[in-house]
Structure formats: C-alpha cells, structure tokens
N, C-alpha and C positions, 0 to 999 in steps of 0.2 A: 382472677389476677394469677399466673403463675408463680410456681415456686422457684426462689433463687438457684438453687441446685437444680431446677430442671432446665433452667434457662442456659445453663453451663455449655459451650461449645469444644469440640474437641476429637482426638480420636482412641483409642484405645482405653476406654475408663468407662466404668459403670457407675448412673448415678442412682443413689436409693433413698428415697425421704423415710426416714425410719420414725416418723413421728407416728403418735398410734393415734391421735385425735386432731380434726381437721381445724385447722387455727381460726376459722372461721366461725365455723359452728359449735365446737367442742365435743362434736360425737365421734365415737370409733371410727377409723376408716381402715380401710385395705392397704396393703403395701403398693407400694408405685415403685416400678423399675425402669429405668429410661437408660436402653446401651448405645453408645456412639462409638462405632468403628466396628467391623467386622470381627478381628481379631483382639479380642481385649483381654489385655493380659494384667493382674494385680502389678502394683507399684511393689517398689520392695520395701516399703514401710507399712502398704498395706498387707503383704502377706503376711509379714511379721507378726501384726498383730492380731492377724485372724489366724495363726497357731499356736499352742501352745508353746511356751519356752520350755527347753530341756530340763530346767533345772528348778522351774516353777510348779507346784500341782496345777491341773484345770482348774480354773473357778468359772464358775455361770458368770454369763454376762450381766453386767449391771443395769438395775430398769432406767428406762429413760427419765430424767427429771423434768417436769413440768410442774404446773400451779399445782394441780390437784397431788401428785405424789410428794410433793413438797410439804403439804399440808397434813397428809394422812402422815407422814414423817414425823410431825411438830405433834400430831394427835399420839401416836406412839408412844414416843417420850414420853407425854402426859398421863397416858395410861400405864405405865411402866412404874413412874414416880405415885401414883395414886394407889399402888400396889395391885392392880388388876390383872398384870402378868410379870415374868421373871425377868430380871436381867440378863440381857444375853451373854454378858460377860461372866457372870459370878453363877448364873445362873439360880439365883437366889431372887424372892421375891422382897423387895427393899423398898418401901412405901417413902416416901419423902411430901409429904403433903405440901409445904411451902413450895416447894421448886415446880411441884404439879400446878399451883396456882400460877403461878409465873409463866409457864409453859400455855398454859388456859390463856392467862390475859396477853398472849404473843400471840396467840392465834385470832384473839378477841381485837388485837389494834389490827392485824393484819385483814381483818373482816371490815373493818373502818376504813382503812384505809384504799382498802382496793373496791369499796360501795360505787357500783355503776360503771365499773370496767371488766366483770366477768361473765364469763357466759350462763346461761341460763341452771345450766347442768355443776360449776363452778360454786355458783351461788348456792344452790342446793344443796352441796356439800358441807360449805361453809358453815351453812346454816344448822343441819345435822351434826356435824360435829361438835360444834360449840354446845348446843342443846345436850348431845350426850357425855359430853367431857364435864357441862358443869354440874349436870344431874349426881356424875358419880363423884365430882370434888365434894359437894353437900355428903353426900352418904360416906365418905372417906372422911370427912371434917369430925361426922359426928361419931364414927369410929376413934377417931383419933381420942377427942373428949372423955368419951369412956375409958380408953385405955391408960390414958396420959395422966 
C-alpha cells in the first residue's frame, strides 16, 4: 500500500516521507522523495519554515515523534526523577522517587494497553525500558529509605 503523501498529484511540489521507520515493519528506512513538475518551487509557507527567522536564533529541528520516541521521552523523565540525570532546566540532580514511580507506572500502563499492537522492535523497547526503570526504581527506593 503506497503512502498517502506519495499518492498526491500536482505540479511544482516535492513530497518527502520523513518518517524514520517503515510503518509496516518498524525497521529504519531510507528517505523517500518524489518530485512532481519540472520546476518545483517551494511555497511561501514552506520557504519561511525552512529558513531561520531573522529575530529568532537558529534551532535544531525537533525529532520526529513516533511511539518509540514518545516512550523514550517518558523514560528520560523517569530517569531524571530517579536522580539518574540532572534536570535540564536547573542543571541539578533533583530526585523525586514518587514521581518517578508514577512515570514508570504510566509506561507500564502503555505497555498493557498496546499489547499485541506493537512491532517486534517496539515491543522489545518497551520491555527493555520497563525492566531498566524498575531496577533503577528499586535502587532509588532503597537509597531513599537509608537517607530519609
């Protein structure tokens, strides 16, 4: 089944499938680009988003959001609350074990609600992240009891 973006017809535009993973297999894929029309010119909206604005500093493009990056983002928050990494805003390690437990429980709930609907790589990612977070939580809870 062809991608919806690739089915578009017309002149003067380029269609780029920017997804990093194939939707059917979850495997990394190469960039696909289809050009329609001989003299493709970017639209005004497209050219303004491709060029940095004069009054704003140039920013790196945000990563594509997919299920894996979403789960990794949640696990990063949990690690921060476990005291495994510094808060990016304050630069300080600020453990908050109850909040970390809640983040881990959210990832666990996602695991249960998505069971049977994930690719093999997404399923493995969920299992690995949950195992690592739960082990780190046990260590943090022990440290918290000794210090508290």
